[in-house]
C-alpha positions as CSV (number, residue, x, y, z in Angstrom):
1,X,-26.2,12.1,25.4
2,X,-23.5,12.0,22.7
3,X,-22.4,8.6,21.5
4,X,-19.2,8.3,19.6
5,X,-18.3,5.4,17.3
6,X,-15.0,3.8,18.1
7,X,-13.1,1.9,15.5
8,X,-11.3,-0.7,17.7
9,X,-9.8,-2.4,14.6
10,X,-8.1,0.8,13.6
11,X,-7.0,1.6,17.1
12,X,-5.6,-2.0,17.4
13,X,-3.6,-1.6,14.2
14,X,-2.1,1.6,15.4
15,X,-1.3,0.1,18.8
16,X,0.3,-2.9,17.1
17,X,2.4,-0.7,14.8
18,X,3.5,1.5,17.8
19,X,4.4,-1.7,19.7
20,X,6.4,-3.1,16.8
21,X,8.1,0.2,16.1
22,X,9.2,0.2,19.8
23,X,10.5,-3.4,19.5
24,X,8.2,-4.6,22.3
25,X,6.7,-8.1,22.1
26,X,3.0,-8.8,23.0
27,X,4.4,-10.9,25.8
28,X,6.4,-7.9,27.3
29,X,3.4,-5.6,26.9
30,X,1.1,-8.0,28.6
31,X,3.6,-8.4,31.5
32,X,3.8,-4.6,31.8
33,X,0.0,-4.3,31.8
34,X,-0.5,-7.4,34.0
35,X,-2.9,-8.9,31.5
36,X,-2.8,-12.0,29.3
37,X,-1.1,-12.2,25.9
38,X,-4.5,-13.2,24.5
39,X,-6.0,-9.9,25.7
40,X,-3.3,-7.9,24.1
41,X,-3.8,-9.8,20.9
42,X,-7.5,-9.2,21.0
43,X,-6.9,-5.5,21.5
44,X,-4.5,-5.3,18.6
45,X,-7.0,-7.2,16.3
46,X,-9.9,-4.9,17.4
47,X,-11.8,-7.9,18.9
48,X,-12.4,-6.3,22.3
49,X,-12.9,-2.9,23.7
50,X,-10.5,-1.5,26.3
51,X,-11.1,0.8,29.2
52,X,-9.4,4.2,29.5
53,X,-7.0,3.1,32.2
54,X,-5.7,0.2,30.1
55,X,-5.6,2.4,27.0
56,X,-3.6,5.0,28.9
57,X,-1.2,2.4,30.3
58,X,-0.6,0.9,26.8
59,X,0.2,4.4,25.3
60,X,2.5,5.2,28.2
61,X,4.4,2.0,27.7
62,X,4.7,2.5,24.0
63,X,5.6,6.2,24.3
64,X,2.7,7.4,22.1
65,X,-0.1,9.8,22.9
66,X,-3.7,8.6,23.2
67,X,-4.5,11.3,20.7
68,X,-2.1,9.9,18.2
69,X,-3.6,6.4,18.5
70,X,-7.2,7.7,18.2
71,X,-6.6,10.2,15.4
72,X,-3.7,8.6,13.5
73,X,-1.5,11.6,13.8
74,X,-0.7,14.5,16.0
75,X,-3.5,17.0,15.2
76,X,-1.2,20.0,15.7
77,X,1.1,18.7,13.0
78,X,1.2,20.9,9.9
79,X,1.0,17.8,7.7
80,X,-1.9,16.1,9.5
81,X,-3.9,15.4,6.4
82,X,-0.9,14.3,4.3
83,X,0.0,11.8,7.0
84,X,-3.6,10.6,7.1
85,X,-3.7,10.1,3.3
86,X,-0.3,8.3,3.4
87,X,-1.6,6.0,6.1
88,X,-4.7,5.2,4.1
89,X,-2.8,4.5,0.9
90,X,-0.3,2.3,2.7
91,X,-2.8,-0.6,2.7
92,X,-4.0,-0.1,-0.9
93,X,-3.0,-2.1,-3.9
94,X,-0.9,-0.3,-6.6
95,X,-4.1,0.0,-8.8
96,X,-6.0,1.7,-6.0
97,X,-3.1,4.0,-5.2
98,X,-2.9,5.0,-8.9
99,X,-6.7,5.7,-8.8
100,X,-6.3,7.8,-5.7
101,X,-3.5,9.8,-7.3
102,X,-5.6,10.5,-10.3
103,X,-8.5,11.7,-8.1
104,X,-6.2,13.9,-6.0
105,X,-4.7,15.3,-9.1
106,X,-8.1,16.2,-10.4
107,X,-9.0,17.9,-7.1
108,X,-5.7,19.9,-7.2
109,X,-6.2,21.0,-10.8
110,X,-9.8,22.0,-10.2
111,X,-10.3,25.8,-10.6
112,X,-12.8,27.2,-8.1
């Protein structure tokens, strides 16, 4: 049996961003799903798991693919890793961003 770790906090953050980008309130989303506002809030904060049916319904309502929410980008995208790095850096302080830039520069300059 293969067990996969699921980062519900990260999934929740991506769902919240998709909802906000779409201009939908938690209340409207909860009405669409026929669940409580508290449940939607728990999903977005990563405080609860969600079943595949609910996950699919949320993604349909928000107009995003389940793959995008799980992976953070469309895997077929040419810039998949660039997008992933940008997402990671978006929550970093300026000092951490500068450190990451130095590390990336060292990697790019490395001669194999």
